[in-house]
C-alpha positions, 0 to 999 in steps of 0.5 A, a space after each residue: 398584813 400591816 407593814 412595820 416601819 422603823 422610826 426615822 432618825 432626825 436629820 441632826 442625829 444622822 449627821 452626828 453619826 457621820 461625823 463620829 464615823 469620820 473621826 474614828 476613821 481619821 484616828 485609825 489612819 493616824 494609828 496605822 501611819 504611826 505604826 508604819 513609821 515605827 516599823 520602818 525606823 526599827 527596820 533601819 536600826 536593825 539593818 544598821 546594827 547588822 551592818 556594823 556587826 558585819 564590819 566589826 567581824 571583818 575588822 576583827 577577823 582580818 586583824 586576827 588572821 595576820 598574827 602568824 604573818 606578823 610573826 614571820 615578818 618580824 622574824 625575817 626582818 620584812 616581807 619576802 624577797 619574792 615580793 620585793 621585800 627586804 626580808 632575809 628569806 622566803 615565807 608563805 603569804 596567804 592570797 588574802 594578805 596584800 602588802 601595800 608597801 613591800 619594802 616596809 618592815 615593822 620593827 622600826 617606825 619607817 612606815 609611819 607613826 601612831 599619831 598618823 593613824 585615826 580615827 577619825 582621820 588616817 593621814 597614812 596609807 594602810 600597811 596591809 589590805 586583807 581581802 577574802 572572797 567569801 562568796 566565791 564570785 571572783 570579786 572581793 567587795 564589802 559583801 566579802 571580808 575586807 579590811 585595811 590594816 595599819 601596823 605601827 612599831 611601838 617599842 622593843 625591850 628585853 625580857 628577863 634573861 635577855 641580852 643584846 649587842 648595842 647597835 645590833 638589829 632587834 629582830 630577824 634571823 641573825 640578830 644579836 639579841 635574845 628574849 626581846 619583846 617587840 610591841 606593835 600597834 595593829 589597827 584594822 578598819 573593816 567594811 560592810 555593805 552600805 558604807 558601814 565601817 568599824 575600827 578595832 585595834 590591839 597591841 601585838 607582842 612579838 617575842 624574838 628568841 
């Protein structure tokens, strides 16, 4: 039997095939590296977005949660006496709400002015710290709900039909006024893992009857 033999390629053609193979391998490697970099950047962006949303939820949730406390604080003229406050009587304070300065009362600007509240910088301590142990591990950190809150007095004005005695207190039990609105600026800075922080704010109105 005759043996069939394949024609041998010239040496130059075998060299070109090797070069083409190496070029294709280099191109595929570059595509893989670019794809990996893009995936890494997308992952970091997604993570940052999630952390910022978490910080926003902490800030917004804490600021919203203290609405009833602010109402009680304004009506009673300060924090409860059991906390060392100057309020007229006792009222319940949730464990998550931690007054920083218990002698403060928010119907004046004694605790600080609006120009001391950032962003970007804060030149005064927060008035309230809100800490809620969501995962029940007995440690409140940025994995839980954590926020610092600044409460700043803006103004008090009478509404239609209101009356007030000159020099009388504007809020609190026994105050000599009726149908007065006290305006507060409430800003909250929420924190999340990775040192993520976000600030939300709103104007709070307390109606004193």
